[in-house]
N, C-alpha and C positions, 0 to 999 in steps of 0.2 A: 504493500500500500504506500509506504513512504517513498519507495523508488518510483512508483507510478505518479505520485503527487509531484515529486521532484522533476520528473521528465515533462509533466504537463506545465509546470512553472517555467521550465526552460523554453518550451515551445511558445508559451505566451510572451515571454521576454523577447524571443527572436522575432515573433510576429510584430510586436510593438516597435522593435528596432527597424524592421522593414518598413512599417508605416511611417516612422519618423524620417527615414532616409527618402522615402517617396515624397513626403511633404517638403523636405529640404530641396529635392530636385525640382519640385514645382516652384519653390521660392527662387531658385536659380534661374529658371525659365522666365518667370514673371518679371523679376528685377532686371535681368539682362535685356530681354526684348523690349520691355516697357521703357527703360532708360534710353535704349538705342532709338526707338521710334520718337519719343518726346524730344530727344536731342537733335534729331535730324529734321524735324518739322521746320524749325526756324532757319536751318541751314539752306533748305531748298525754297522755302516760302519767301524769305527776304531777298533772295536772288532775283525772283520774278517781280517783287514789289519793293524795290529798293528806294523808298521815299525817306529822305533824311530825317524828317520829323518822326516818322513811325519808328525808325531804327533807334533813335536816341531815347524815345519814350520806352521802348522795350528794354533797352540797356539800363535805364534808370529803374524800371520795374525789377530787373534782375539784381541791381545793386541793393534795392530794398530787401529782396529775398535773401541775398548773401549776408547782409547786415543782421537780419533776424536769425539766420542760421547760426551765425557766430555768437551773438550775444544772448539770444533767447533760447536757442536749442542746445548748442554745444557747451557754452560756459556753465550753465546749471548742472549738466552732467559731470563736468570736471569737478565742480565744487563738492559733489557727493563723495568723491574719493580722495580729493586733494583740497580740503577746506581751507588750509592755511596758505597754499601755494598756487591756487588756481589762477588768480589774476596775474601773478608773477610769471608763470609758465605761458600764459596767454600773451603777455607782452613780449616774452622771449621769442615767440613765434613771429610777432609783428616785427621786432628788430632784426630777426634773422633774415627775413625776406628783404627788409630795407637794406641790410648790409650786402646781401647777394646782388641786389639790383645796382647798388653803387659800384660794386666791384666789376660787374658786367659793363656798366657805363664807362668805368675807368679804363678797362681793357679794350674797349671798342675803338678801332682806328678813327681818330678825329673826335672821340668822345670827350676829350679833356677841354675842348673849347679854346679860348684865347682871344687876343686882340684882333688877330687876322681872320675874323669871321667872313664867310662868303657874302656877296652882295644880296643873295636871296633872303638871308635872314634865317637862322637856325630855329628860331622860336616862333615861326609863323603859325597861326592857328588854323591855316587852311590845310585840309587833309590831302588835297591833290597837288598838282604841280604849281609852283609859285612863278608868277610872271613878273619880271623886272624890266622896267624901261630904263635903259642906260644911254645917256647922251654921250657920244664919243667925242664931241668937240664943244667949244665954248660958244658956238653959234646958237642963236635962238631959233634957227630953222628946224622944223620938225622932220625934215628929210634926213637929218643926220642921226635921228633916233632909231634904234632898232630894238627888237624884242628878243630877249633871251629866255629860253625855257630852262629853268633850273630843276634839278632832280630833287625829290623830297629828302628831307634830312635823314641820314642813315641812323643816327643815334636815336631818333624818335621811333624808328621801326624796331630797333633793338629793345628799347624800353617797353614798347607795347608787347613784343614777343616775350620778354621776361615776365611781365604782368600776367599774360595769358598762361604761361607755363606754371607760374606760382599758383594761380587759381586752379588749374587742372591738377597739380600735385596735391594741393590741400583737399580738394574734393575727392580725389582718389583715395587718400589716406582715410578720410572720414567714411567713405563708402566701404573701404576694406574693413574698418573696425565695426561698422554696423553689420556687415555680412558675417564677420567673425562671431558677433553676438547671436546671430541666428543659427550659425553652424554648430554651436556648442549646446544648444537646447536639447533637452531629453524627452520632450513630448510634442506631439503634433499640434496640440492646442496652442502651446507657447510659440511654436514656429509660425503658425498662422497669425497669431496676434502681433508678433513682431513684424511679420511680412506686411500686414496692413499698415502698421505704424511707419515703417521705413518707406513703403511705396507712396504714402500720402505726401511726403515732402520730397522724396528723391526724384519723382517725375517732374515736379515743379522746378527743382534745381537743374535737372537735365535740360529742360527747355531754355532756362536762362543761360546756361553754359553754351548751348547751341547758338543763341543770339550773340553772345560775347565772342566766341571763336570765329563765327562767320563774318563778323564786322572787321576782323583783322586780316583775314586770309585773301581778300580781294577775289580773284577768279579761281583761286586754288581750292576748289571744293574738296578734293581728295585729302588735303591736309586737315580740314575741318572734320571730315569723316573719320580719319584716324584718331583724332582727339576724342571724339564722341565715343568711339568704340573702346578706347582705353578707359574712359570714365565708366562706361557700362560694365566693363570687366571688373571694376573695383569690388562691388558687392558680391559678384559671382565668385571671385577669387577668395574673398573672405569666408563665404559659406563653405566652399570646398576645403579651405584650410581648417576651419572649425570642425568639419566632419572627419577630417583625417587625424586631427590631434585629439579629439574627444574633449575631456575636461582639462582645461588649462590650469597651470600652476597659479596659486593665489597671488604670488608676487607679480606675475605677468598681468593678471586681472586688476590688481589694486594699484599698480605703479606704472607699468609700461603703457598700458592702454590709455589711462587718463593723461599722461604726459604727451603722447602722440596726438590725442584729441585736442589738448590745449594748444599745441604748436600749430596744428591745422586750423584751429579757430583764429589764432592770431594772424595767420597768413591770409585768411579770408577777410579779416578786418582791414589789413593793410591794402589788399587789392581793391577793396570797396572804397575806402575813404581816401586813398592816396593814388589810385590808378583810374578807376572807372569814373567816379564822380568829378574829379578835376577835369578829366578829358571831355566829358559830356557837357559840363558847365561852360567850358571854353568855347563851345560851338554856338552859344546863344548870340543872337543878333540884337542890336540895340532897338528897344521898343517892340520886340516880338514877344509872342506868348510861349516860346519854347521853354523858358525857365519855369513858368507855372505848370506846364504839362509835365516837365521833368520832376518837379516837386510832388505833384499828384501821383505820378507813376511810382515814385520811390515809396511814398507813404502807402500806396496800395500794395506794393510787393512786400513791404515790411509787415503790413497788417495781415495779409494772407498767410505768410509764413509763421508769424507769431500765433495766429489762431490755430494753425495746424500743430505747432509745437506744444501749445498749451492743451489742446485736445488730446494729443498723444500722451502727455504727462499725466493728465487726469484719468485717461483710460488705463 
């Protein structure tokens, strides 16, 4: 009897493990495909409807989403495990990306600036080619004036590329940790609960990331596609790693994960307030309503993400 009961318990345990693995595979499919689709929608949609006002409004909405993700969603999670050092580690992530960007700017050819700046002006707010009228003689005749088409500043492109890379890296780390949390769960109910919570905000973030990367890649759609695919694989990889490792060590859960989460949150904060918002606000025209639309869009993105984060926390 005892042997029969033991074998029956083993069979039930193996069946439960099989159900858990099936649910985790479902989570991998939902998060991977859902993130990919939501990220690719703005990549293809904005190419066909490339209106500057619409693009800047979407980018400001994404900035609000990223700001809420960092301050409302990620920071409270870090405080639970690192109550004394959460803000310090958060700021460490901010300064880390700040330092990396300055080093990249310093190492970029011509990035150091100087007195001999080109006539086109390195700090032009125009995103396209800068047109300079250069008078070759002291004559007042306009026939001696010619138009030079100057290339866009190279260091601006490198700064934008660094900001996009920092954003992608932070979101991938955050997605990996969320996937890891799903992968180590021991019941299908908990997996489904976390799947719903993660999907609620991950799809919104994927859409905003798609808007951001597509605004920097010009006609290189393949580059935007690669970045969205990398982001989509974040949670997928986390779930797979969690399934392979099983129950992680307490030190890893209590120290490594919150530190990585804090650094990723600080990175998102830097990209939002030091990259996206200054760039979009510099596009405002005098007397135009772009600034009001940008403000409304950012508040809308922050509100949506904050509501989702609080709903997830209460759930």
